N, C-alpha and C positions, 0 to 999 in steps of 0.2 A: 349223171356220172362224170367224175373227173377225168379229164383228158390224159392220155398217155404220151409222153415224149421220150424219144430215144436220142441221146446226145453222145456222139462219138468223140473220143478223147475227153470225156466229161469229168475225169477225176482230178484234173489239175489245170492250172493256167486259165486260159480263156474259157475252156469247157466247163471248169468248175464254177467260174463266175456266171455262166449261162445257167448251169444247174441250180445254183442258189436262187437266182431270180425266178426261175420257173417253179421251184419248190415253194417260194413265198407266194406265188400265185395259185398254188394248189394243184399243180400238175403232178401226176404220178410219173415216176422217172425210171428209165432204164439207162444206166450209166455204163458206157463202153470204155475199155482201155486195154492195154496189153500187159499191164502188171498183174502179178498174182493176186488173187482175192484177198489174201491175208495182208497185203501191203496197202490196200485201200479201204479196209473195214472202218477205220476211224473216220474217213471222209464220208463213207456211206452213212455211218451213224450220225455224223453232223447234219447231213441233209435230211435224214429221218426226223431230226428234232424240229423241223418245220411242220411236222404233223402229217406227212405224206408217205406213201409207199415208195420205196426205192430198192431196186435190184441192181446188181453188178453183172455185166456181161463181158467176160474176158474174150477178146477177139482181135486179131490183126485184120483191119478192114481191107487190106490189100490182097487177102487170101479168100478166094471164092467160097471154099467150104466153111471157113470160120465165119464169114458173113452169114451164110445160110444157117449155121447153128445159132448164131446170135438172134436172128429173127425168129427161129423156132423157140428159143428161150423166152423171148418177149411174148410170143403167141401163147405159150404154155402158161405163163404167169398172169398176163393181163387179158389175153383174148382179143386185143385191139391195139392199134397204133394210130395216133392222130397227128403227131408232129415228128418229123425227122430233122435233127440238126446235124448236118455234116460238118463237123468241126475238127476231127482228127487230122493231124498233119505233122510233117517232119521238115526240118531244114537240112541242107547238105551237111554231112559229117565234117567236111573240110570245104572252105570257100576257095574255089578255083576259078581262075580267069575263064571266060566262056570259050576261049580258044584251047583251053587245056582240060575242060570238064570231062571226067571219065564216064564212059557209058554206064558203068555199074552204079555210079551216083545218080545219074539221070533215071535209070530204071527204078531205083529204090524210092526216090522222091516222087516220081510220077505214079508209081504203084500206090503209095499211101495217100497222096494229095489229090489225084485225079482219077485214076482207074478205079480204085476202091470206092470213093464217094459216088462216082457215076453209076456203077453197077449196084451199089447199095440203094441209091435213089431209084433206079430202075425197078428193083425188086419191091421196094416200099410203095412206089407209085402203083404198081399192079395190085399190091395188097390193099391199098386205099381204094382202088376202083372196085375191088371185090366187096369191101366193107360198105361202100356206097350203094352197090347193087343190092345188098342184103338189107341195108337201112338207109333209105333215101335222105334222111336228115343228117347223115354222117358229114362232118366237116373236118378237113385236115389240111396240112400245108407242109412244104419242104423248104428248109432254110440252109443255104450253103454259106459257110464262113470262109471267105477268101482272104484277101489282103490288098493293101495299096500296091503290092508288088504285081498285081494283075495288069497294071498299066505303067508302073514306074520301073524302069530298067535298072537292074543291079548286075553289072557284068561279072561280078565275082560269085554269084549264085543264080546263074541263069536258069537252072533246072527248076528252082523254086518259082521264079517268075513265070516260066512257061506253064507250070502246073496250075498256078492260080489264074492265069489268063484262060486256060482251058476250062477251069471250073466256072468261070463267068459265062462261057458259052453253054455249059451244061445247064445253068440256071435258065438261060433264055430258051433253049430247046425244050426243056421240061415245062416251062411256063406256057409256051405255045401249045404243046401237046396236051396238057392237062387243063387248059383254059376252059374248054367246053364243059368240063366236069366240075367247075367251081373249086378246083384245088390250086391255090396260088403257090408259086415258087419264088423265093426271094434270094438275094445275095446280100450278106452283110460283110462290109469290107473294112476291117480294122486297120488302123495306122500303127503308130509306135506304142505298143502295149507292154507294160512291165510284167513279164512272166519269166519262167526259168529258161525259155528259148532265147530271150533277149539279154540275159545277164552278161553274156560275153561281149556285148557291144554297148553296155551301159555308159561307159565313159565317153565313147564316140557320140552317142545321141544326147547325153547330158550337155555336151559342148554345142552341138548343133541346135538344140532347143534353146539354149541361152543366147545363141546368135540369131534367133528369130525364125527358125525353120517352121514353127507352127504358129497359127493364129492364137490358139489357146496354149500358153507356154508351160505345158506340163506333160508328163507321160500319161498315156491312157491306162486304164485299169481293166481287169477282166469284168468287173461289175459294169463298166461303161458299155461294154459289148453285150453283156447279159441283159441289160435293160432294153437295148434295141431288139434283141432276139425275142424277149418276152412280149414286147409290143406286137411283133409280127405273129408270134405263136397264139396270142390272145385274139387274133382276128381284127385288130384295130386299124390295120391298113389293108383291108380286104380287097380294095379296088386298085391295088398297086402291084399286081403280079409282074414278075420279071424285073423289078426295079432293084437298083443298088442302093443300100443304106450305108452311107459313109459314117464311120466312127473313127475320125482321124484328126480331131482337134483343129480342123480347118486347113490341114496340109494341102488338100487338093484344090484350094482356091487360088486361081492365078493372081499373082501380085507383082507389082513393079517396085 
């Protein structure tokens, strides 16, 4: 039976790059997003052309009831879930100095980037344990997509950095908790990736990249991240639970 993967924020940007790579590997997909179904049908149809089953689950992962409904939809359609990719995330609507960050922006970013992914992973982890109890040969994993901002301080978007640093600890906590059950948990940490989220800072990063910011002097792509996630989802790094996979063009290598 082909495995089922739920990808939050999977209809655009990095999430769509992940979805394409998993579709190519034959995963059945549940694509989550907040947009209306009519707005993503072309995307869903594109993914279906890889010859796999794809459904769309509209839900805001920061909302408990919507998370619950989403998992009920996956259960009703597929009856199983093998891979959770916690990818959905938002940036601050306005970049503010950390000394001026409004609490409203903090709550919004943390709800979508940390609280939602944690409680979704909690629910999925418990579902995976039930599946394993019913079928001992069940194999699953959880993959959290964070950011280089988990360790790189940007004082004009502190809430984003805090949320991604927290997600890194979520990965470690769940990796330890689920280790005895053979369910690995990973973190994929993208660097500067060309998506609609980064269009507003393209000129800034074009200049920094040309000045040597990265070892590999180009923007990353959603497909770059998707390939890393597909490797993990396929179980090809099964003995590496809790680890961070960097997809950052060498940004994190200390250099003189």
